[in-house]
Wavefront OBJ file of the C-alpha trace (Angstrom):
o trace
v -57.635 2.322 -40.269
v -56.830 -0.952 -41.938
v -58.381 -4.240 -42.736
v -56.786 -5.757 -39.660
v -54.177 -5.570 -37.096
v -51.663 -4.177 -39.092
v -52.665 -0.925 -37.530
v -51.414 -1.606 -34.096
v -47.676 -0.659 -34.829
v -48.910 3.122 -35.482
v -51.679 3.134 -32.986
v -49.296 1.628 -30.515
v -46.765 4.433 -31.724
v -49.123 7.107 -31.134
v -50.162 6.000 -27.523
v -46.519 6.118 -26.873
v -46.116 9.872 -27.997
v -49.548 10.609 -26.659
v -50.446 8.753 -23.621
v -53.683 11.156 -23.184
v -55.000 10.536 -26.546
v -58.501 9.618 -27.594
v -58.201 6.588 -30.276
v -60.613 4.946 -32.797
v -59.476 2.061 -34.499
v -61.338 1.080 -37.687
v -60.945 -2.307 -38.746
v -62.827 -4.087 -41.626
v -63.177 -7.946 -40.317
v -65.787 -8.619 -42.684
v -63.633 -7.644 -45.501
v -60.337 -8.718 -44.903
v -57.643 -9.426 -45.998
v -57.814 -6.372 -48.560
v -54.559 -7.404 -50.298
v -55.693 -9.567 -52.707
v -58.529 -7.636 -54.110
v -58.904 -5.609 -56.859
v -57.883 -1.982 -56.149
v -61.427 -0.491 -57.017
v -62.777 -2.940 -54.534
v -60.104 -2.159 -51.930
v -60.659 1.719 -51.860
v -64.379 0.724 -51.785
v -63.836 -1.098 -48.394
v -61.154 1.451 -47.255
v -63.943 4.678 -47.581
v -65.906 2.464 -45.795
v -64.186 2.003 -42.672
v -63.038 5.657 -43.074
v -66.242 6.942 -43.328
v -66.551 4.771 -40.223
v -64.142 6.187 -38.075
v -65.105 10.006 -39.333
v -68.336 9.434 -37.506
v -66.324 9.736 -33.962
v -64.891 13.012 -35.435
v -61.241 12.426 -35.490
v -58.553 14.888 -35.627
v -57.057 12.606 -38.005
v -57.225 9.638 -39.478
v -54.171 7.406 -40.339
v -54.470 4.855 -42.858
v -52.166 2.131 -40.896
v -51.526 -0.327 -43.612
v -49.520 0.448 -46.703
v -51.338 -1.405 -49.825
v -54.512 0.764 -48.720
v -52.400 3.727 -48.627
v -50.812 2.734 -52.121
v -54.594 2.243 -53.654
v -57.281 4.435 -51.751
v -55.186 7.459 -50.406
v -55.930 9.654 -53.220
v -59.717 8.999 -52.809
v -59.593 8.979 -48.972
v -58.069 12.762 -49.245
v -60.191 14.111 -51.842
v -63.301 12.632 -49.326
v -62.267 13.715 -46.175
v -59.537 16.732 -46.212
v -59.283 20.005 -45.453
v -61.726 18.688 -42.314
v -59.987 15.586 -41.473
v -56.059 15.268 -42.998
v -55.436 11.879 -43.783
v -51.577 10.622 -43.113
v -50.966 7.351 -45.045
v -48.328 4.708 -44.362
v -45.392 4.992 -46.766
v -42.561 1.999 -46.892
v -39.816 3.506 -45.388
v -37.334 3.190 -48.370
v -35.899 6.714 -48.253
v -34.240 5.996 -44.711
v -33.543 2.402 -45.806
v -31.371 3.616 -48.948
v -29.726 6.216 -47.303
v -27.469 3.449 -45.526
v -26.085 2.443 -49.076
v -27.956 -0.900 -49.003
v -28.008 -3.935 -50.322
v -31.923 -3.409 -49.295
v -34.926 -5.588 -49.412
v -38.411 -4.572 -49.429
v -40.953 -7.151 -47.661
v -44.240 -6.539 -48.858
v -47.686 -8.153 -49.730
v -47.943 -9.384 -53.262
v -50.322 -6.386 -54.203
v -47.717 -3.710 -53.002
v -44.604 -5.534 -54.653
v -43.920 -4.894 -58.111
v -46.517 -1.769 -57.630
v -46.063 1.390 -59.815
v -46.492 3.321 -56.593
v -43.451 1.250 -54.966
v -41.456 1.408 -57.899
v -42.061 4.926 -58.027
v -40.381 5.294 -54.142
v -37.505 2.919 -55.158
v -36.970 5.249 -58.333
v -37.449 8.099 -56.479
v -35.146 7.329 -53.179
v -33.151 4.769 -53.996
v -30.682 5.669 -57.092
v -27.974 3.816 -57.177
v -29.218 1.491 -54.597
v -29.241 -2.306 -54.869
v -32.798 -3.037 -54.055
v -34.618 -6.631 -54.122
v -38.627 -6.639 -54.151
v -39.627 -9.684 -51.729
v -43.318 -10.906 -51.873
v -44.314 -11.607 -48.726
v -47.033 -14.776 -49.524
v -49.306 -15.267 -46.910
v -47.416 -13.462 -44.183
v -50.125 -10.815 -43.360
v -52.939 -13.105 -43.573
v -50.402 -15.153 -40.800
v -49.671 -12.376 -38.320
v -53.529 -11.114 -38.609
v -54.559 -14.646 -36.719
v -51.299 -14.800 -34.465
v -50.903 -18.234 -36.494
v -47.615 -19.160 -35.122
v -46.647 -22.010 -37.884
v -48.140 -20.033 -40.512
v -45.955 -16.983 -39.623
v -42.937 -19.120 -39.577
v -43.405 -20.855 -42.631
v -44.254 -17.282 -44.705
v -41.247 -15.947 -42.864
v -38.848 -18.605 -43.710
v -40.258 -18.402 -47.712
v -39.690 -14.637 -47.689
v -36.251 -15.237 -45.866
v -35.201 -17.319 -48.927
v -36.042 -15.013 -51.422
v -34.217 -12.566 -49.987
v -30.473 -12.226 -51.220
v -27.752 -13.299 -49.032
v -25.670 -9.898 -49.007
v -28.621 -7.771 -47.953
v -27.690 -5.673 -45.150
v -31.314 -3.612 -44.516
v -34.911 -4.740 -45.042
v -38.111 -2.526 -45.162
v -41.015 -3.893 -43.374
v -43.560 -2.735 -46.133
v -46.728 -4.167 -44.451
v -47.521 -2.797 -41.283
v -48.255 -6.242 -40.045
v -44.890 -7.127 -40.534
v -43.715 -4.470 -37.581
v -45.460 -7.043 -35.238
v -43.040 -9.681 -36.069
v -40.107 -7.785 -36.660
v -37.705 -9.708 -34.440
v -38.693 -12.919 -36.283
v -37.816 -11.037 -39.412
v -34.374 -10.441 -38.355
v -33.505 -13.746 -36.880
v -34.612 -15.395 -40.132
v -32.488 -13.098 -42.693
v -29.849 -12.539 -40.185
v -26.409 -14.031 -41.873
v -23.488 -15.135 -39.623
v -20.478 -12.973 -39.757
v -22.589 -10.028 -41.355
v -23.074 -6.804 -39.701
v -26.651 -6.611 -37.685
v -29.237 -6.406 -39.953
v -31.111 -3.154 -40.086
v -35.040 -2.947 -40.312
v -37.137 -0.157 -41.125
v -40.730 0.115 -40.470
v -42.868 3.186 -40.645
v -44.986 3.317 -37.550
v -42.989 5.742 -35.963
v -42.270 8.123 -38.339
v -46.397 7.792 -39.306
v -47.269 8.996 -35.539
v -44.709 11.837 -35.456
v -45.939 12.929 -38.824
v -49.775 12.848 -37.532
v -48.955 14.833 -34.421
v -47.257 17.544 -37.223
v -50.382 17.633 -39.116
v -51.931 18.704 -36.164
v -49.568 20.874 -35.114
v -49.392 19.226 -31.319
v -46.408 17.864 -29.561
v -45.193 14.543 -28.374
v -46.199 14.533 -24.726
v -44.849 10.471 -23.552
v -44.713 11.740 -20.148
v -49.017 12.672 -19.903
v -51.516 11.496 -17.995
v -52.720 7.880 -19.936
v -56.158 8.906 -19.915
v -56.485 8.472 -23.620
v -59.727 6.133 -24.579
v -59.826 3.325 -27.271
v -62.545 2.866 -29.393
v -62.835 0.013 -31.908
v -65.004 -0.417 -34.714
v -64.858 -3.794 -36.453
v -66.520 -3.196 -40.352
v -68.567 -0.271 -38.771
v -69.836 -2.138 -35.277
v -68.433 -1.337 -32.139
v -66.600 -4.224 -30.530
v -63.030 -4.615 -28.778
v -59.845 -5.589 -29.859
v -59.528 -8.755 -31.943
v -58.239 -11.655 -29.579
v -55.162 -12.118 -31.512
v -54.418 -8.428 -31.229
v -53.180 -9.662 -27.818
v -50.713 -12.216 -28.877
v -48.284 -8.810 -29.840
v -46.692 -6.506 -27.311
v -48.410 -3.632 -29.380
v -51.447 -4.834 -28.646
v -51.345 -5.593 -25.222
v -50.025 -2.281 -24.307
v -52.922 -0.864 -25.929
v -55.202 -2.825 -23.725
v -52.888 -1.790 -20.224
v -53.109 2.010 -21.239
v -56.471 2.449 -22.793
v -59.402 2.744 -20.524
v -62.111 0.887 -21.940
v -64.798 3.013 -23.693
l 1 2 3 4 5 6 7 8 9 10 11 12 13 14 15 16 17 18 19 20 21 22 23 24 25 26 27 28 29 30 31 32 33 34 35 36 37 38 39 40 41 42 43 44 45 46 47 48 49 50 51 52 53 54 55 56 57 58 59 60 61 62 63 64 65 66 67 68 69 70 71 72 73 74 75 76 77 78 79 80 81 82 83 84 85 86 87 88 89 90 91 92 93 94 95 96 97 98 99 100 101 102 103 104 105 106 107 108 109 110 111 112 113 114 115 116 117 118 119 120 121 122 123 124 125 126 127 128 129 130 131 132 133 134 135 136 137 138 139 140 141 142 143 144 145 146 147 148 149 150 151 152 153 154 155 156 157 158 159 160 161 162 163 164 165 166 167 168 169 170 171 172 173 174 175 176 177 178 179 180 181 182 183 184 185 186 187 188 189 190 191 192 193 194 195 196 197 198 199 200 201 202 203 204 205 206 207 208 209 210 211 212 213 214 215 216 217 218 219 220 221 222 223 224 225 226 227 228 229 230 231 232 233 234 235 236 237 238 239 240 241 242 243 244 245 246 247 248 249 250 251 252 253 254 255 256
């Protein structure tokens, strides 16, 4: 679940690990973007989207959104667990800090500076130089596959990123869809290759662990794909097909 197509990164990661898994994608086009909403309003939207997904009796629910995890994870776990395990998406600060830094965390303005993100920095990045970079408009630009707006937002965020940064945490799932464009904008000449840390792979692996299932990438690609748009059954939004992750889902998943 997510407000929009930011969930593609985690969904594609699950699909690669388990081509036989039936997937339900629950999006909220009527309410997106969630980032500018108050925490209370965002939580209400997230609960509605989760309830729509839960009606399909999933084995687990992945919150494919950092901002929703920051604000709505406790409410969703209280509502759905233990019947449906809920897996949140946490910025990959711990593995990024393990590399020594300096580290930049690119995130939405709603997540940047939040007590949740500051807590992760304090817990896992002690002694590492960390810069929080608010990425104004980037998630919205990615959501609409607006090429010029993506370029402008990436350029603006890169300008806020210190020149000596060696590692960037992609603290919004939308950003993982344009990871190589971010790399190109931040990579400095004569510096070692920039390290990017997303969350999709770890989230997919954690979902399987919570279910006691093993990866089976060689399994038959027979998993179905159901798309819910603010609770209504529909299809992947057209902008999703601008990204490799969206095209993978369309190619591998039979129509439901």
